[in-house]
N, CA, C and O atoms as a GROMACS GRO file, in nm:
protein
  584
    1UNK      N    1  -3.321  -1.057  18.606
    1UNK     CA    2  -3.427  -1.131  18.674
    1UNK      C    3  -3.407  -1.280  18.648
    1UNK      O    4  -3.358  -1.320  18.543
    2UNK      N    5  -3.446  -1.356  18.744
    2UNK     CA    6  -3.433  -1.501  18.732
    2UNK      C    7  -3.570  -1.566  18.724
    2UNK      O    8  -3.663  -1.519  18.789
    3UNK      N    9  -3.584  -1.671  18.649
    3UNK     CA   10  -3.482  -1.731  18.562
    3UNK      C   11  -3.467  -1.649  18.434
    3UNK      O   12  -3.565  -1.618  18.366
    4UNK      N   13  -3.345  -1.616  18.403
    4UNK     CA   14  -3.318  -1.524  18.292
    4UNK      C   15  -3.360  -1.579  18.156
    4UNK      O   16  -3.389  -1.501  18.065
    5UNK      N   17  -3.365  -1.708  18.142
    5UNK     CA   18  -3.406  -1.765  18.013
    5UNK      C   19  -3.557  -1.750  17.990
    5UNK      O   20  -3.604  -1.766  17.877
    6UNK      N   21  -3.633  -1.720  18.095
    6UNK     CA   22  -3.777  -1.702  18.081
    6UNK      C   23  -3.820  -1.556  18.081
    6UNK      O   24  -3.923  -1.522  18.022
    7UNK      N   25  -3.744  -1.471  18.145
    7UNK     CA   26  -3.784  -1.331  18.162
    7UNK      C   27  -3.711  -1.244  18.061
    7UNK      O   28  -3.588  -1.234  18.061
    8UNK      N   29  -3.789  -1.181  17.976
    8UNK     CA   30  -3.733  -1.103  17.864
    8UNK      C   31  -3.697  -0.960  17.902
    8UNK      O   32  -3.626  -0.892  17.829
    9UNK      N   33  -3.746  -0.913  18.016
    9UNK     CA   34  -3.723  -0.775  18.055
    9UNK      C   35  -3.601  -0.765  18.147
    9UNK      O   36  -3.578  -0.853  18.230
   10UNK      N   37  -3.523  -0.659  18.131
   10UNK     CA   38  -3.402  -0.637  18.211
   10UNK      C   39  -3.404  -0.496  18.268
   10UNK      O   40  -3.420  -0.398  18.195
   11UNK      N   41  -3.388  -0.488  18.398
   11UNK     CA   42  -3.377  -0.357  18.464
   11UNK      C   43  -3.233  -0.309  18.451
   11UNK      O   44  -3.140  -0.376  18.496
   12UNK      N   45  -3.215  -0.194  18.389
   12UNK     CA   46  -3.083  -0.136  18.367
   12UNK      C   47  -3.072  -0.010  18.452
   12UNK      O   48  -3.144   0.087  18.431
   13UNK      N   49  -2.982  -0.012  18.548
   13UNK     CA   50  -2.962   0.103  18.638
   13UNK      C   51  -2.852   0.192  18.584
   13UNK      O   52  -2.739   0.149  18.563
   14UNK      N   53  -2.889   0.315  18.561
   14UNK     CA   54  -2.791   0.412  18.511
   14UNK      C   55  -2.729   0.486  18.630
   14UNK      O   56  -2.798   0.556  18.704
   15UNK      N   57  -2.600   0.467  18.645
   15UNK     CA   58  -2.528   0.533  18.753
   15UNK      C   59  -2.509   0.681  18.725
   15UNK      O   60  -2.531   0.726  18.613
   16UNK      N   61  -2.468   0.757  18.826
   16UNK     CA   62  -2.454   0.902  18.809
   16UNK      C   63  -2.347   0.943  18.708
   16UNK      O   64  -2.351   1.054  18.655
   17UNK      N   65  -2.252   0.854  18.680
   17UNK     CA   66  -2.146   0.888  18.584
   17UNK      C   67  -2.152   0.801  18.458
   17UNK      O   68  -2.056   0.797  18.381
   18UNK      N   69  -2.264   0.732  18.438
   18UNK     CA   70  -2.279   0.647  18.319
   18UNK      C   71  -2.314   0.735  18.200
   18UNK      O   72  -2.413   0.808  18.203
   19UNK      N   73  -2.234   0.726  18.095
   19UNK     CA   74  -2.256   0.808  17.976
   19UNK      C   75  -2.361   0.749  17.883
   19UNK      O   76  -2.397   0.631  17.894
   20UNK      N   77  -2.408   0.833  17.792
   20UNK     CA   78  -2.510   0.790  17.696
   20UNK      C   79  -2.460   0.675  17.609
   20UNK      O   80  -2.537   0.585  17.577
   21UNK      N   81  -2.334   0.678  17.570
   21UNK     CA   82  -2.280   0.572  17.484
   21UNK      C   83  -2.285   0.437  17.553
   21UNK      O   84  -2.317   0.336  17.489
   22UNK      N   85  -2.254   0.433  17.682
   22UNK     CA   86  -2.258   0.306  17.756
   22UNK      C   87  -2.402   0.255  17.766
   22UNK      O   88  -2.427   0.136  17.746
   23UNK      N   89  -2.494   0.344  17.795
   23UNK     CA   90  -2.635   0.305  17.805
   23UNK      C   91  -2.684   0.255  17.669
   23UNK      O   92  -2.750   0.151  17.661
   24UNK      N   93  -2.652   0.326  17.563
   24UNK     CA   94  -2.695   0.286  17.429
   24UNK      C   95  -2.638   0.149  17.392
   24UNK      O   96  -2.708   0.067  17.332
   25UNK      N   97  -2.512   0.124  17.429
   25UNK     CA   98  -2.449  -0.005  17.399
   25UNK      C   99  -2.517  -0.119  17.475
   25UNK      O  100  -2.540  -0.226  17.419
   26UNK      N  101  -2.549  -0.097  17.601
   26UNK     CA  102  -2.616  -0.200  17.682
   26UNK      C  103  -2.755  -0.228  17.625
   26UNK      O  104  -2.794  -0.344  17.610
   27UNK      N  105  -2.829  -0.123  17.593
   27UNK     CA  106  -2.964  -0.140  17.539
   27UNK      C  107  -2.958  -0.215  17.405
   27UNK      O  108  -3.041  -0.302  17.379
   28UNK      N  109  -2.861  -0.182  17.321
   28UNK     CA  110  -2.846  -0.249  17.192
   28UNK      C  111  -2.809  -0.397  17.212
   28UNK      O  112  -2.864  -0.484  17.144
   29UNK      N  113  -2.719  -0.424  17.303
   29UNK     CA  114  -2.680  -0.563  17.332
   29UNK      C  115  -2.800  -0.643  17.381
   29UNK      O  116  -2.824  -0.755  17.335
   30UNK      N  117  -2.874  -0.587  17.474
   30UNK     CA  118  -2.993  -0.657  17.524
   30UNK      C  119  -3.094  -0.680  17.413
   30UNK      O  120  -3.156  -0.786  17.408
   31UNK      N  121  -3.111  -0.582  17.325
   31UNK     CA  122  -3.202  -0.599  17.212
   31UNK      C  123  -3.157  -0.712  17.121
   31UNK      O  124  -3.240  -0.790  17.072
   32UNK      N  125  -3.027  -0.722  17.097
   32UNK     CA  126  -2.973  -0.830  17.015
   32UNK      C  127  -2.994  -0.967  17.080
   32UNK      O  128  -2.995  -1.069  17.012
   33UNK      N  129  -3.011  -0.967  17.212
   33UNK     CA  130  -3.034  -1.091  17.287
   33UNK      C  131  -3.184  -1.115  17.307
   33UNK      O  132  -3.224  -1.201  17.386
   34UNK      N  133  -3.266  -1.038  17.234
   34UNK     CA  134  -3.412  -1.049  17.244
   34UNK      C  135  -3.462  -1.016  17.384
   34UNK      O  136  -3.553  -1.082  17.436
   35UNK      N  137  -3.402  -0.915  17.445
   35UNK     CA  138  -3.441  -0.870  17.578
   35UNK      C  139  -3.483  -0.723  17.568
   35UNK      O  140  -3.435  -0.648  17.484
   36UNK      N  141  -3.575  -0.687  17.656
   36UNK     CA  142  -3.625  -0.549  17.659
   36UNK      C  143  -3.565  -0.479  17.781
   36UNK      O  144  -3.584  -0.522  17.894
   37UNK      N  145  -3.493  -0.370  17.756
   37UNK     CA  146  -3.431  -0.292  17.863
   37UNK      C  147  -3.529  -0.188  17.915
   37UNK      O  148  -3.598  -0.121  17.839
   38UNK      N  149  -3.533  -0.176  18.048
   38UNK     CA  150  -3.608  -0.068  18.111
   38UNK      C  151  -3.505   0.010  18.193
   38UNK      O  152  -3.446  -0.044  18.286
   39UNK      N  153  -3.486   0.134  18.158
   39UNK     CA  154  -3.382   0.217  18.218
   39UNK      C  155  -3.435   0.287  18.342
   39UNK      O  156  -3.541   0.350  18.339
   40UNK      N  157  -3.360   0.277  18.453
   40UNK     CA  158  -3.394   0.344  18.578
   40UNK      C  159  -3.269   0.413  18.632
   40UNK      O  160  -3.157   0.385  18.589
   41UNK      N  161  -3.290   0.502  18.725
   41UNK     CA  162  -3.180   0.572  18.789
   41UNK      C  163  -3.124   0.484  18.900
   41UNK      O  164  -3.198   0.409  18.963
   42UNK      N  165  -2.995   0.494  18.925
   42UNK     CA  166  -2.930   0.417  19.030
   42UNK      C  167  -2.981   0.462  19.167
   42UNK      O  168  -2.991   0.582  19.195
   43UNK      N  169  -3.013   0.365  19.252
   43UNK     CA  170  -3.061   0.389  19.388
   43UNK      C  171  -3.038   0.260  19.466
   43UNK      O  172  -3.006   0.157  19.406
   44UNK      N  173  -3.053   0.262  19.598
   44UNK     CA  174  -3.034   0.138  19.674
   44UNK      C  175  -3.130   0.028  19.626
   44UNK      O  176  -3.252   0.048  19.624
   45UNK      N  177  -3.075  -0.085  19.589
   45UNK     CA  178  -3.155  -0.197  19.542
   45UNK      C  179  -3.208  -0.171  19.402
   45UNK      O  180  -3.210  -0.057  19.355
   46UNK      N  181  -3.249  -0.277  19.336
   46UNK     CA  182  -3.316  -0.263  19.208
   46UNK      C  183  -3.460  -0.222  19.234
   46UNK      O  184  -3.513  -0.248  19.342
   47UNK      N  185  -3.523  -0.157  19.138
   47UNK     CA  186  -3.663  -0.118  19.153
   47UNK      C  187  -3.747  -0.243  19.182
   47UNK      O  188  -3.832  -0.242  19.270
   48UNK      N  189  -3.722  -0.349  19.106
   48UNK     CA  190  -3.799  -0.471  19.126
   48UNK      C  191  -3.781  -0.526  19.267
   48UNK      O  192  -3.878  -0.570  19.328
   49UNK      N  193  -3.659  -0.524  19.320
   49UNK     CA  194  -3.635  -0.572  19.456
   49UNK      C  195  -3.699  -0.480  19.560
   49UNK      O  196  -3.752  -0.527  19.660
   50UNK      N  197  -3.694  -0.350  19.536
   50UNK     CA  198  -3.754  -0.254  19.630
   50UNK      C  199  -3.905  -0.271  19.639
   50UNK      O  200  -3.964  -0.236  19.741
   51UNK      N  201  -3.968  -0.324  19.536
   51UNK     CA  202  -4.111  -0.348  19.538
   51UNK      C  203  -4.144  -0.490  19.583
   51UNK      O  204  -4.231  -0.510  19.668
   52UNK      N  205  -4.076  -0.588  19.525
   52UNK     CA  206  -4.108  -0.728  19.550
   52UNK      C  207  -4.069  -0.775  19.690
   52UNK      O  208  -4.149  -0.840  19.757
   53UNK      N  209  -3.950  -0.743  19.735
   53UNK     CA  210  -3.901  -0.798  19.862
   53UNK      C  211  -3.983  -0.752  19.983
   53UNK      O  212  -4.014  -0.835  20.068
   54UNK      N  213  -4.018  -0.624  19.996
   54UNK     CA  214  -4.106  -0.586  20.107
   54UNK      C  215  -4.244  -0.652  20.098
   54UNK      O  216  -4.306  -0.683  20.200
   55UNK      N  217  -4.293  -0.674  19.975
   55UNK     CA  218  -4.422  -0.741  19.958
   55UNK      C  219  -4.413  -0.885  20.007
   55UNK      O  220  -4.504  -0.933  20.075
   56UNK      N  221  -4.305  -0.954  19.975
   56UNK     CA  222  -4.286  -1.091  20.023
   56UNK      C  223  -4.273  -1.090  20.176
   56UNK      O  224  -4.329  -1.175  20.244
   57UNK      N  225  -4.200  -0.994  20.229
   57UNK     CA  226  -4.182  -0.980  20.374
   57UNK      C  227  -4.318  -0.961  20.441
   57UNK      O  228  -4.345  -1.020  20.546
   58UNK      N  229  -4.402  -0.879  20.382
   58UNK     CA  230  -4.537  -0.856  20.438
   58UNK      C  231  -4.620  -0.984  20.431
   58UNK      O  232  -4.696  -1.012  20.524
   59UNK      N  233  -4.606  -1.060  20.324
   59UNK     CA  234  -4.678  -1.187  20.312
   59UNK      C  235  -4.634  -1.283  20.422
   59UNK      O  236  -4.716  -1.350  20.483
   60UNK      N  237  -4.504  -1.290  20.445
   60UNK     CA  238  -4.451  -1.378  20.552
   60UNK      C  239  -4.499  -1.329  20.688
   60UNK      O  240  -4.528  -1.409  20.777
   61UNK      N  241  -4.506  -1.198  20.706
   61UNK     CA  242  -4.554  -1.142  20.833
   61UNK      C  243  -4.699  -1.181  20.858
   61UNK      O  244  -4.736  -1.214  20.971
   62UNK      N  245  -4.783  -1.178  20.754
   62UNK     CA  246  -4.923  -1.217  20.765
   62UNK      C  247  -4.933  -1.363  20.810
   62UNK      O  248  -5.015  -1.397  20.895
   63UNK      N  249  -4.849  -1.449  20.753
   63UNK     CA  250  -4.847  -1.590  20.792
   63UNK      C  251  -4.798  -1.604  20.936
   63UNK      O  252  -4.856  -1.678  21.015
   64UNK      N  253  -4.690  -1.533  20.970
   64UNK     CA  254  -4.635  -1.539  21.104
   64UNK      C  255  -4.732  -1.493  21.211
   64UNK      O  256  -4.729  -1.542  21.324
   65UNK      N  257  -4.818  -1.398  21.177
   65UNK     CA  258  -4.919  -1.348  21.272
   65UNK      C  259  -5.039  -1.442  21.282
   65UNK      O  260  -5.124  -1.423  21.369
   66UNK      N  261  -5.046  -1.542  21.194
   66UNK     CA  262  -5.157  -1.636  21.196
   66UNK      C  263  -5.282  -1.589  21.124
   66UNK      O  264  -5.388  -1.650  21.139
   67UNK      N  265  -5.271  -1.483  21.047
   67UNK     CA  266  -5.387  -1.430  20.974
   67UNK      C  267  -5.429  -1.521  20.860
   67UNK      O  268  -5.548  -1.537  20.833
   68UNK      N  269  -5.331  -1.582  20.794
   68UNK     CA  270  -5.359  -1.670  20.681
   68UNK      C  271  -5.248  -1.773  20.668
   68UNK      O  272  -5.137  -1.753  20.718
   69UNK      N  273  -5.279  -1.883  20.602
   69UNK     CA  274  -5.177  -1.985  20.575
   69UNK      C  275  -5.091  -1.941  20.458
   69UNK      O  276  -5.126  -1.850  20.383
   70UNK      N  277  -4.979  -2.008  20.442
   70UNK     CA  278  -4.892  -1.985  20.327
   70UNK      C  279  -4.971  -2.003  20.198
   70UNK      O  280  -4.965  -1.919  20.108
   71UNK      N  281  -5.046  -2.112  20.191
   71UNK     CA  282  -5.122  -2.144  20.071
   71UNK      C  283  -5.229  -2.038  20.043
   71UNK      O  284  -5.250  -2.000  19.928
   72UNK      N  285  -5.296  -1.990  20.147
   72UNK     CA  286  -5.400  -1.888  20.129
   72UNK      C  287  -5.340  -1.758  20.078
   72UNK      O  288  -5.398  -1.695  19.989
   73UNK      N  289  -5.228  -1.717  20.132
   73UNK     CA  290  -5.162  -1.593  20.087
   73UNK      C  291  -5.129  -1.603  19.939
   73UNK      O  292  -5.161  -1.514  19.861
   74UNK      N  293  -5.063  -1.714  19.901
   74UNK     CA  294  -5.025  -1.728  19.760
   74UNK      C  295  -5.147  -1.738  19.670
   74UNK      O  296  -5.149  -1.678  19.562
   75UNK      N  297  -5.249  -1.812  19.713
   75UNK     CA  298  -5.369  -1.827  19.632
   75UNK      C  299  -5.438  -1.692  19.611
   75UNK      O  300  -5.483  -1.662  19.501
   76UNK      N  301  -5.446  -1.611  19.715
   76UNK     CA  302  -5.508  -1.478  19.702
   76UNK      C  303  -5.428  -1.387  19.611
   76UNK      O  304  -5.485  -1.316  19.528
   77UNK      N  305  -5.296  -1.388  19.625
   77UNK     CA  306  -5.212  -1.303  19.541
   77UNK      C  307  -5.218  -1.347  19.395
   77UNK      O  308  -5.214  -1.264  19.304
   78UNK      N  309  -5.226  -1.477  19.372
   78UNK     CA  310  -5.238  -1.528  19.235
   78UNK      C  311  -5.375  -1.494  19.177
   78UNK      O  312  -5.384  -1.436  19.068
   79UNK      N  313  -5.480  -1.529  19.248
   79UNK     CA  314  -5.616  -1.514  19.195
   79UNK      C  315  -5.668  -1.373  19.192
   79UNK      O  316  -5.738  -1.335  19.098
   80UNK      N  317  -5.635  -1.294  19.293
   80UNK     CA  318  -5.689  -1.158  19.302
   80UNK      C  319  -5.598  -1.052  19.238
   80UNK      O  320  -5.647  -0.955  19.181
   81UNK      N  321  -5.467  -1.072  19.248
   81UNK     CA  322  -5.375  -0.969  19.201
   81UNK      C  323  -5.288  -1.012  19.083
   81UNK      O  324  -5.205  -0.934  19.036
   82UNK      N  325  -5.306  -1.135  19.037
   82UNK     CA  326  -5.236  -1.178  18.918
   82UNK      C  327  -5.088  -1.210  18.937
   82UNK      O  328  -5.014  -1.218  18.838
   83UNK      N  329  -5.043  -1.228  19.060
   83UNK     CA  330  -4.903  -1.266  19.083
   83UNK      C  331  -4.887  -1.409  19.033
   83UNK      O  332  -4.962  -1.497  19.078
   84UNK      N  333  -4.795  -1.436  18.942
   84UNK     CA  334  -4.792  -1.567  18.875
   84UNK      C  335  -4.766  -1.688  18.965
   84UNK      O  336  -4.819  -1.796  18.937
   85UNK      N  337  -4.688  -1.674  19.070
   85UNK     CA  338  -4.658  -1.790  19.155
   85UNK      C  339  -4.693  -1.767  19.300
   85UNK      O  340  -4.684  -1.861  19.380
   86UNK      N  341  -4.733  -1.649  19.337
   86UNK     CA  342  -4.754  -1.616  19.477
   86UNK      C  343  -4.623  -1.571  19.540
   86UNK      O  344  -4.517  -1.621  19.501
   87UNK      N  345  -4.628  -1.479  19.635
   87UNK     CA  346  -4.506  -1.423  19.691
   87UNK      C  347  -4.422  -1.524  19.771
   87UNK      O  348  -4.299  -1.515  19.770
   88UNK      N  349  -4.486  -1.617  19.838
   88UNK     CA  350  -4.409  -1.708  19.923
   88UNK      C  351  -4.345  -1.820  19.843
   88UNK      O  352  -4.236  -1.867  19.878
   89UNK      N  353  -4.409  -1.864  19.738
   89UNK     CA  354  -4.344  -1.959  19.646
   89UNK      C  355  -4.229  -1.888  19.574
   89UNK      O  356  -4.124  -1.948  19.550
   90UNK      N  357  -4.248  -1.762  19.540
   90UNK     CA  358  -4.140  -1.682  19.480
   90UNK      C  359  -4.024  -1.670  19.577
   90UNK      O  360  -3.908  -1.679  19.537
   91UNK      N  361  -4.053  -1.648  19.705
   91UNK     CA  362  -3.948  -1.639  19.806
   91UNK      C  363  -3.866  -1.766  19.810
   91UNK      O  364  -3.743  -1.761  19.821
   92UNK      N  365  -3.932  -1.881  19.801
   92UNK     CA  366  -3.861  -2.009  19.799
   92UNK      C  367  -3.769  -2.020  19.678
   92UNK      O  368  -3.661  -2.079  19.687
   93UNK      N  369  -3.810  -1.964  19.565
   93UNK     CA  370  -3.725  -1.965  19.446
   93UNK      C  371  -3.604  -1.873  19.463
   93UNK      O  372  -3.493  -1.908  19.424
   94UNK      N  373  -3.625  -1.757  19.522
   94UNK     CA  374  -3.516  -1.661  19.545
   94UNK      C  375  -3.415  -1.720  19.642
   94UNK      O  376  -3.294  -1.703  19.624
   95UNK      N  377  -3.464  -1.789  19.743
   95UNK     CA  378  -3.380  -1.837  19.854
   95UNK      C  379  -3.407  -1.746  19.973
   95UNK      O  380  -3.385  -1.625  19.967
   96UNK      N  381  -3.456  -1.805  20.082
   96UNK     CA  382  -3.495  -1.723  20.197
   96UNK      C  383  -3.376  -1.651  20.259
   96UNK      O  384  -3.391  -1.541  20.312
   97UNK      N  385  -3.258  -1.712  20.254
   97UNK     CA  386  -3.138  -1.646  20.303
   97UNK      C  387  -3.103  -1.525  20.216
   97UNK      O  388  -3.068  -1.419  20.268
   98UNK      N  389  -3.112  -1.541  20.084
   98UNK     CA  390  -3.086  -1.428  19.994
   98UNK      C  391  -3.187  -1.316  20.016
   98UNK      O  392  -3.151  -1.198  20.017
   99UNK      N  393  -3.311  -1.354  20.033
   99UNK     CA  394  -3.418  -1.256  20.056
   99UNK      C  395  -3.395  -1.180  20.187
   99UNK      O  396  -3.404  -1.057  20.190
  100UNK      N  397  -3.364  -1.253  20.294
  100UNK     CA  398  -3.340  -1.187  20.423
  100UNK      C  399  -3.220  -1.093  20.414
  100UNK      O  400  -3.225  -0.982  20.469
  101UNK      N  401  -3.115  -1.134  20.347
  101UNK     CA  402  -2.996  -1.048  20.330
  101UNK      C  403  -3.031  -0.924  20.251
  101UNK      O  404  -2.992  -0.813  20.288
  102UNK      N  405  -3.104  -0.940  20.142
  102UNK     CA  406  -3.143  -0.828  20.059
  102UNK      C  407  -3.231  -0.730  20.136
  102UNK      O  408  -3.212  -0.609  20.128
  103UNK      N  409  -3.326  -0.783  20.211
  103UNK     CA  410  -3.413  -0.697  20.293
  103UNK      C  411  -3.331  -0.621  20.397
  103UNK      O  412  -3.354  -0.502  20.418
  104UNK      N  413  -3.237  -0.688  20.462
  104UNK     CA  414  -3.155  -0.621  20.564
  104UNK      C  415  -3.075  -0.506  20.504
  104UNK      O  416  -3.063  -0.400  20.565
  105UNK      N  417  -3.020  -0.527  20.385
  105UNK     CA  418  -2.943  -0.421  20.318
  105UNK      C  419  -3.036  -0.306  20.278
  105UNK      O  420  -3.002  -0.189  20.297
  106UNK      N  421  -3.153  -0.340  20.224
  106UNK     CA  422  -3.248  -0.234  20.188
  106UNK      C  423  -3.290  -0.155  20.312
  106UNK      O  424  -3.300  -0.032  20.308
  107UNK      N  425  -3.315  -0.225  20.421
  107UNK     CA  426  -3.353  -0.158  20.546
  107UNK      C  427  -3.241  -0.065  20.593
  107UNK      O  428  -3.266   0.049  20.633
  108UNK      N  429  -3.119  -0.115  20.588
  108UNK     CA  430  -3.003  -0.035  20.631
  108UNK      C  431  -2.986   0.090  20.544
  108UNK      O  432  -2.956   0.198  20.596
  109UNK      N  433  -3.005   0.076  20.414
  109UNK     CA  434  -2.980   0.187  20.322
  109UNK      C  435  -3.096   0.283  20.307
  109UNK      O  436  -3.076   0.400  20.272
  110UNK      N  437  -3.220   0.235  20.334
  110UNK     CA  438  -3.336   0.322  20.313
  110UNK      C  439  -3.406   0.360  20.442
  110UNK      O  440  -3.476   0.462  20.447
  111UNK      N  441  -3.390   0.280  20.548
  111UNK     CA  442  -3.462   0.304  20.673
  111UNK      C  443  -3.609   0.266  20.666
  111UNK      O  444  -3.685   0.295  20.759
  112UNK      N  445  -3.649   0.203  20.557
  112UNK     CA  446  -3.789   0.165  20.538
  112UNK      C  447  -3.820   0.043  20.625
  112UNK      O  448  -3.765  -0.065  20.603
  113UNK      N  449  -3.909   0.059  20.722
  113UNK     CA  450  -3.945  -0.049  20.814
  113UNK      C  451  -4.002  -0.171  20.742
  113UNK      O  452  -3.989  -0.283  20.791
  114UNK      N  453  -4.064  -0.151  20.626
  114UNK     CA  454  -4.119  -0.263  20.550
  114UNK      C  455  -4.009  -0.357  20.502
  114UNK      O  456  -4.035  -0.472  20.466
  115UNK      N  457  -3.885  -0.307  20.501
  115UNK     CA  458  -3.772  -0.387  20.456
  115UNK      C  459  -3.701  -0.460  20.570
  115UNK      O  460  -3.609  -0.538  20.545
  116UNK      N  461  -3.742  -0.437  20.692
  116UNK     CA  462  -3.681  -0.507  20.805
  116UNK      C  463  -3.732  -0.651  20.803
  116UNK      O  464  -3.852  -0.673  20.817
  117UNK      N  465  -3.642  -0.750  20.786
  117UNK     CA  466  -3.688  -0.889  20.774
  117UNK      C  467  -3.774  -0.930  20.893
  117UNK      O  468  -3.739  -0.906  21.009
  118UNK      N  469  -3.890  -0.992  20.863
  118UNK     CA  470  -3.984  -1.030  20.968
  118UNK      C  471  -3.932  -1.153  21.044
  118UNK      O  472  -3.844  -1.224  20.997
  119UNK      N  473  -3.990  -1.176  21.161
  119UNK     CA  474  -3.946  -1.284  21.249
  119UNK      C  475  -3.956  -1.421  21.183
  119UNK      O  476  -3.865  -1.502  21.196
  120UNK      N  477  -4.066  -1.448  21.112
  120UNK     CA  478  -4.083  -1.580  21.050
  120UNK      C  479  -3.974  -1.606  20.946
  120UNK      O  480  -3.919  -1.716  20.940
  121UNK      N  481  -3.944  -1.507  20.866
  121UNK     CA  482  -3.840  -1.522  20.764
  121UNK      C  483  -3.705  -1.550  20.830
  121UNK      O  484  -3.632  -1.640  20.788
  122UNK      N  485  -3.671  -1.473  20.933
  122UNK     CA  486  -3.544  -1.494  21.002
  122UNK      C  487  -3.538  -1.630  21.070
  122UNK      O  488  -3.433  -1.694  21.072
  123UNK      N  489  -3.650  -1.676  21.126
  123UNK     CA  490  -3.654  -1.807  21.191
  123UNK      C  491  -3.632  -1.918  21.089
  123UNK      O  492  -3.560  -2.014  21.116
  124UNK      N  493  -3.693  -1.906  20.973
  124UNK     CA  494  -3.675  -2.008  20.869
  124UNK      C  495  -3.528  -2.014  20.826
  124UNK      O  496  -3.474  -2.123  20.808
  125UNK      N  497  -3.465  -1.900  20.811
  125UNK     CA  498  -3.323  -1.898  20.773
  125UNK      C  499  -3.239  -1.962  20.883
  125UNK      O  500  -3.152  -2.044  20.854
  126UNK      N  501  -3.264  -1.927  21.008
  126UNK     CA  502  -3.190  -1.987  21.121
  126UNK      C  503  -3.206  -2.138  21.124
  126UNK      O  504  -3.112  -2.210  21.158
  127UNK      N  505  -3.325  -2.187  21.088
  127UNK     CA  506  -3.353  -2.331  21.090
  127UNK      C  507  -3.303  -2.403  20.965
  127UNK      O  508  -3.316  -2.525  20.954
  128UNK      N  509  -3.245  -2.328  20.872
  128UNK     CA  510  -3.194  -2.390  20.749
  128UNK      C  511  -3.299  -2.415  20.643
  128UNK      O  512  -3.272  -2.482  20.543
  129UNK      N  513  -3.419  -2.361  20.663
  129UNK     CA  514  -3.527  -2.373  20.564
  129UNK      C  515  -3.512  -2.258  20.465
  129UNK      O  516  -3.570  -2.152  20.483
  130UNK      N  517  -3.431  -2.281  20.361
  130UNK     CA  518  -3.390  -2.173  20.272
  130UNK      C  519  -3.468  -2.169  20.141
  130UNK      O  520  -3.439  -2.085  20.056
  131UNK      N  521  -3.565  -2.257  20.124
  131UNK     CA  522  -3.642  -2.260  20.001
  131UNK      C  523  -3.608  -2.383  19.919
  131UNK      O  524  -3.566  -2.486  19.972
  132UNK      N  525  -3.627  -2.371  19.790
  132UNK     CA  526  -3.606  -2.487  19.701
  132UNK      C  527  -3.467  -2.545  19.714
  132UNK      O  528  -3.451  -2.667  19.710
  133UNK      N  529  -3.366  -2.462  19.731
  133UNK     CA  530  -3.228  -2.513  19.733
  133UNK      C  531  -3.200  -2.602  19.854
  133UNK      O  532  -3.110  -2.685  19.848
  134UNK      N  533  -3.275  -2.586  19.962
  134UNK     CA  534  -3.255  -2.671  20.079
  134UNK      C  535  -3.364  -2.778  20.090
  134UNK      O  536  -3.359  -2.863  20.179
  135UNK      N  537  -3.461  -2.774  20.000
  135UNK     CA  538  -3.569  -2.870  20.001
  135UNK      C  539  -3.688  -2.828  20.084
  135UNK      O  540  -3.792  -2.894  20.082
  136UNK      N  541  -3.675  -2.719  20.158
  136UNK     CA  542  -3.784  -2.672  20.243
  136UNK      C  543  -3.769  -2.522  20.268
  136UNK      O  544  -3.660  -2.472  20.296
  137UNK      N  545  -3.880  -2.452  20.256
  137UNK     CA  546  -3.888  -2.310  20.287
  137UNK      C  547  -4.028  -2.285  20.338
  137UNK      O  548  -4.066  -2.335  20.444
  138UNK      N  549  -4.105  -2.208  20.263
  138UNK     CA  550  -4.246  -2.196  20.293
  138UNK      C  551  -4.321  -2.322  20.248
  138UNK      O  552  -4.427  -2.354  20.300
  139UNK      N  553  -4.263  -2.391  20.150
  139UNK     CA  554  -4.316  -2.517  20.100
  139UNK      C  555  -4.208  -2.624  20.112
  139UNK      O  556  -4.090  -2.592  20.130
  140UNK      N  557  -4.248  -2.750  20.102
  140UNK     CA  558  -4.152  -2.862  20.103
  140UNK      C  559  -4.131  -2.909  19.960
  140UNK      O  560  -4.225  -2.915  19.881
  141UNK      N  561  -4.008  -2.943  19.928
  141UNK     CA  562  -3.970  -2.983  19.793
  141UNK      C  563  -3.902  -3.120  19.789
  141UNK      O  564  -3.834  -3.151  19.691
  142UNK      N  565  -3.918  -3.200  19.890
  142UNK     CA  566  -3.850  -3.329  19.893
  142UNK      C  567  -3.706  -3.310  19.936
  142UNK      O  568  -3.672  -3.211  20.000
  143UNK      N  569  -3.623  -3.404  19.900
  143UNK     CA  570  -3.482  -3.398  19.941
  143UNK      C  571  -3.409  -3.287  19.867
  143UNK      O  572  -3.431  -3.265  19.748
  144UNK      N  573  -3.323  -3.218  19.940
  144UNK     CA  574  -3.239  -3.115  19.878
  144UNK      C  575  -3.133  -3.184  19.793
  144UNK      O  576  -3.087  -3.293  19.825
  145UNK      N  577  -3.096  -3.119  19.684
  145UNK     CA  578  -2.993  -3.173  19.597
  145UNK      C  579  -2.857  -3.124  19.642
  145UNK      O  580  -2.841  -3.008  19.679
  146UNK      N  581  -2.760  -3.213  19.638
  146UNK     CA  582  -2.623  -3.178  19.680
  146UNK      C  583  -2.545  -3.124  19.564
  146UNK      O  584  -2.428  -3.088  19.579
   0.00000   0.00000   0.00000
């Protein structure tokens, strides 16, 4: 998870042929790095991405439909549901191009319609509004750094 220096938890995906010794070694290494491992079974996408990315997509869809502003969506998710930065500010941190790509792959591999990138997200990527790295996404960040 990013930023890795702030997030102490690590999702560890155990593949179908991953042995106990390999898992134990990874968990021990993460522990030595003051990180907490959470072991999951291998599947399309990380568990965190399978939950977070469709939620961000739904937030963007709500904005695209005109139901709420970007700021209102983030404020509600922060205040009512305890999301630390709001889904759309989080999307800007991830990079809207990375998010759209991840959603497309999840949609392709799972068939879950919630993972099909929404029109607003795709339009922002087409327009070069990629989030913090480009200086503009759902929010504006001033000049992009080269």
